[in-house]
N, C-alpha and C positions, 0 to 999 in steps of 0.2 A: 713237544711244545715247551719252551722255556718261559717260566713265569718271571715277570719283572718284580721289582720291589717298589713299595710306596715310601716316599720320603716327605715328612711333614716338618722335620727339623733340619737345620743346616748340615750339609756334608761338604767335604773339601773337593776341590777340583781334582786332586790326586785320587780320591775315591771314585770319582766318575771315570777317570782314566783307567783305574783297576777294573771297573765294570766293563769298559770297552775292551781292555786287554783280554778279558775272559772270552770275548767274542773274536779274539785275534784280529782286532780292528782298531783304527784310530778314531772311530766315532761310534755312537750308540743311540738307539731310538729312545724317545721319551714322550710322555703325554702329560700336559700341564692342565690342572683344573684352576682356571683363573678366578673362580668364585671362592673356593676353599683354600687356595694358596698351597696346594700340594702337587706332587709330581710322581709319576710312576716311571721307572727307568729299567730297561733291559729285557723286555719281552721279545719274543721272536718277531712279532709284528706290532705295529702301533696299536692295532686292534686288540692285542693281548693286554697291553698296558691300559688301554681304554676300558676293557672288561674288568680289570682289577679295580679301577676307580669307580666304575658304575656299581660294582658289588659292594663298595664301601659307602655308597650313597651319593656319589657325584651325579650331576645332571649332564646328559650328553651335550647339550648346547654350550656347556662351560669347558668342554675338553678339546684340546688342540694338540696335534701331533707335531713334534719337532725332532731334529737330530742334533746331538751335542758332539762337538769336536774339542775335547778337553785340552789338546795340545795347541790349539789356535789362540791367538790373542785378538782382542778387539771384538766388535760385534759379530764378526764372521764365525765365531765359535758356536753360535746358535743358527741352525738352518731350519727355515720354515717350509717343510716338505713332507707331507704324509697323505696317504689316500683317505684317511679319516677326516681330513679337512675339506674334502669336496662336499659341499652342502648348498646346492643351488637354492633350496627353500629358505636358507638363511643368508643368501646373497654372497656366499663364498663359492665361486665356480672353479677354483683351481686347487691343486695340492698344496699350495702355499697358504698364507694367511693374508687375504687381500686388504683388510682394513688396517691402516697404520696404528690406530689406537689399540686394536686388539693385539697387534704385534708388541706394542709397548707394554700392555698388561702382561703378556707372556714373559717378556724380558724381565719385568719387575719381579714376577714370581720366581723365575730361574735365579735371578741375582740375589733374592732373599734366601734361597735354598742351597745355592752352590757358592761357597766362599773360597778364597785363596788359601793356600797352605797345604801342609802335609798331614796325613792321618797320624 
């Protein structure tokens, strides 16, 4: 199992690309805590990143899985697709994030933590 890393301060998109490169991929898994404004990136599974954040004090209902494509431009660089998002009891019945406001919250956190530029 590969543990992800928690980010609470901004990192560059090039750093996200480096993390994806370590996986020999053009994308990487991440989990966003919409309440605390932090994100875990790079676990084997979204559930691994989720566990890191839960151990740090996050609440499960605030955690949402995404995939990041650092080489993509525009809104498509964030993909809302993770098994941890399936929560029928909370009204989310898909691997995506069904609520548009929740997607907007996730985007705001990602945009506050991932900035343009080189390391």
